[in-house]
C-alpha positions as CSV (number, residue, x, y, z in Angstrom):
1,X,-27.6,-13.6,-20.7
2,X,-29.3,-10.3,-21.6
3,X,-27.7,-6.8,-21.0
4,X,-30.1,-6.3,-18.1
5,X,-29.1,-9.5,-16.5
6,X,-25.4,-8.7,-16.9
7,X,-25.8,-5.3,-15.5
8,X,-27.8,-6.7,-12.6
9,X,-25.3,-9.5,-11.8
10,X,-22.3,-7.2,-12.0
11,X,-23.9,-4.6,-9.8
12,X,-24.5,-7.2,-7.1
13,X,-20.8,-8.2,-6.9
14,X,-19.1,-7.5,-3.7
15,X,-15.7,-7.1,-5.4
16,X,-16.5,-5.5,-8.7
17,X,-17.8,-2.1,-9.5
18,X,-17.5,0.6,-12.2
19,X,-13.9,1.6,-11.2
20,X,-12.7,-1.7,-9.8
21,X,-10.5,-2.4,-12.9
22,X,-8.7,1.0,-12.3
23,X,-8.2,0.3,-8.6
24,X,-7.0,-3.2,-9.1
25,X,-4.6,-2.0,-11.8
26,X,-3.0,0.4,-9.3
27,X,-3.0,-2.3,-6.6
28,X,-1.1,-4.6,-8.9
29,X,1.3,-1.9,-10.1
30,X,2.2,-0.6,-6.6
31,X,2.6,-4.2,-5.3
32,X,4.8,-5.2,-8.2
33,X,7.0,-2.1,-8.1
34,X,7.4,-2.5,-4.3
35,X,8.3,-6.1,-4.5
36,X,10.7,-5.6,-7.4
37,X,12.5,-2.8,-5.6
38,X,12.8,-4.9,-2.4
39,X,14.2,-7.8,-4.5
40,X,16.6,-5.5,-6.2
41,X,17.9,-3.9,-3.0
42,X,18.3,-7.3,-1.2
43,X,19.6,-9.4,-4.1
44,X,21.4,-7.0,-6.5
45,X,22.8,-4.2,-4.4
46,X,23.4,-6.7,-1.5
47,X,22.6,-4.1,1.1
48,X,22.9,-5.4,4.7
49,X,21.0,-4.5,7.8
50,X,22.1,-1.1,9.1
51,X,24.4,-0.4,6.1
52,X,24.1,3.2,5.0
53,X,24.4,4.2,1.4
54,X,24.4,8.1,1.2
55,X,22.6,9.3,-1.9
56,X,22.2,13.1,-1.1
57,X,22.9,15.2,2.0
58,X,19.4,14.5,3.1
59,X,18.6,11.1,1.8
60,X,20.2,7.7,2.4
61,X,19.5,4.1,1.5
62,X,19.6,1.7,4.4
63,X,18.0,-1.6,5.3
64,X,16.0,-2.1,8.5
65,X,13.6,-4.9,9.2
66,X,10.4,-3.5,10.6
67,X,8.7,-6.3,12.6
68,X,5.8,-4.1,13.6
69,X,3.5,-1.7,11.8
70,X,3.8,2.1,11.2
71,X,6.7,3.7,13.1
72,X,7.7,0.2,14.4
73,X,4.6,-0.1,16.7
74,X,3.5,-3.5,17.8
75,X,6.8,-5.3,17.2
76,X,6.3,-9.0,16.5
77,X,9.3,-11.3,16.8
78,X,7.4,-14.6,16.5
79,X,6.0,-16.1,13.3
80,X,2.5,-16.1,15.0
81,X,2.7,-12.4,15.5
82,X,3.9,-11.8,11.9
83,X,1.0,-14.0,10.7
84,X,-1.5,-12.0,12.8
85,X,-0.2,-8.7,11.3
86,X,-0.3,-10.2,7.8
87,X,-3.9,-11.5,8.4
88,X,-5.0,-8.0,9.6
89,X,-3.5,-6.5,6.4
90,X,-5.4,-9.1,4.2
91,X,-8.7,-8.3,6.0
92,X,-8.1,-4.6,5.4
93,X,-7.4,-5.3,1.7
94,X,-10.6,-7.3,1.4
95,X,-12.6,-4.5,3.1
96,X,-11.0,-2.0,0.7
97,X,-11.9,-4.2,-2.3
98,X,-15.5,-4.1,-1.2
99,X,-15.4,-0.3,-0.8
100,X,-13.8,-0.1,-4.2
101,X,-16.7,-2.0,-5.8
102,X,-19.3,0.6,-4.5
103,X,-21.0,2.3,-7.5
104,X,-20.5,5.9,-6.2
105,X,-16.7,5.9,-6.4
106,X,-14.6,8.3,-8.5
107,X,-11.4,7.6,-10.5
108,X,-9.4,9.4,-7.7
109,X,-11.0,7.2,-5.1
110,X,-10.3,4.0,-7.1
111,X,-6.7,5.0,-7.8
112,X,-6.2,5.9,-4.1
113,X,-7.8,2.7,-2.8
114,X,-5.8,0.6,-5.3
115,X,-2.5,2.3,-4.1
116,X,-3.4,1.5,-0.4
117,X,-4.3,-2.1,-1.3
118,X,-1.1,-2.7,-3.2
119,X,1.1,-1.2,-0.5
120,X,-0.7,-3.2,2.2
121,X,-0.2,-6.4,0.2
122,X,3.5,-5.6,-0.4
123,X,4.1,-5.2,3.3
124,X,2.0,-8.2,4.2
125,X,4.0,-10.4,1.9
126,X,7.2,-9.2,3.5
127,X,5.9,-10.3,6.9
128,X,5.3,-13.8,5.5
129,X,8.5,-14.4,3.5
130,X,11.1,-12.2,5.2
131,X,12.2,-11.4,8.8
132,X,9.9,-8.3,8.7
133,X,9.0,-5.5,6.3
134,X,12.1,-4.3,4.4
135,X,12.4,-0.5,4.7
136,X,15.1,1.4,2.8
137,X,14.5,5.1,2.4
138,X,15.9,7.4,5.1
139,X,15.2,11.1,4.9
140,X,17.1,13.4,7.3
141,X,17.9,17.1,7.7
142,X,19.3,19.4,10.4
143,X,19.9,16.5,12.8
144,X,16.3,15.2,12.5
145,X,15.7,11.7,11.0
146,X,12.3,10.8,9.7
147,X,11.3,7.2,9.9
148,X,12.6,4.7,7.3
149,X,10.1,3.6,4.7
150,X,9.7,1.7,1.5
151,X,7.7,2.0,-1.8
152,X,4.7,0.2,-0.2
153,X,4.6,2.9,2.4
154,X,4.8,5.6,-0.3
155,X,1.8,4.0,-2.1
156,X,-0.2,3.9,1.1
157,X,0.5,7.5,2.0
158,X,-0.2,8.6,-1.6
159,X,-3.5,6.7,-1.5
160,X,-4.5,8.4,1.8
161,X,-3.7,11.8,0.4
162,X,-5.8,11.0,-2.7
163,X,-8.7,9.9,-0.5
164,X,-8.5,13.2,1.5
165,X,-8.3,15.2,-1.7
166,X,-11.3,13.4,-3.1
167,X,-13.3,13.8,0.1
168,X,-12.5,17.5,0.4
169,X,-12.5,18.8,-3.2
170,X,-14.1,16.2,-5.5
171,X,-16.9,14.3,-3.9
172,X,-18.7,17.2,-2.3
173,X,-19.1,18.8,-5.7
174,X,-20.5,15.6,-7.2
175,X,-23.3,15.6,-4.6
176,X,-24.2,19.2,-5.5
177,X,-25.1,18.2,-9.1
């Protein structure tokens, strides 16, 4: 195969682009760290549902099983409901992989999309192998409790922040050149 054929065939791929390796690396890392943390919390610390482990005056570790999506919306008690949420997550990850493969991406976009993909996959796997998504981190101050979240949620939020940063500060300047 000539260089021109290799360039042509790789540029036609739905799932591979110039920064796909970087994005997939971040997806794998965020997924692995999330799953390792959940395994550690459930199997090594032995935390039980509702148990509170104070860490600082504003941060606790506690286990809740989120059977819905963000903020506990769309609670699904049945396996069919959990499978539907898991399937939706997988469809979103496939769509993100296609987006990641587009040639006009930046390193920030690839990293951000990878973080979102890894977080979505981590929470999707929880829905399939556990009673729900395992959430552990509880931030609170002055009588206000923020929602309880996990490392996958952190990866998703960091990815969204990265995409916003890229859209506002990086990508507009690339189009000016």
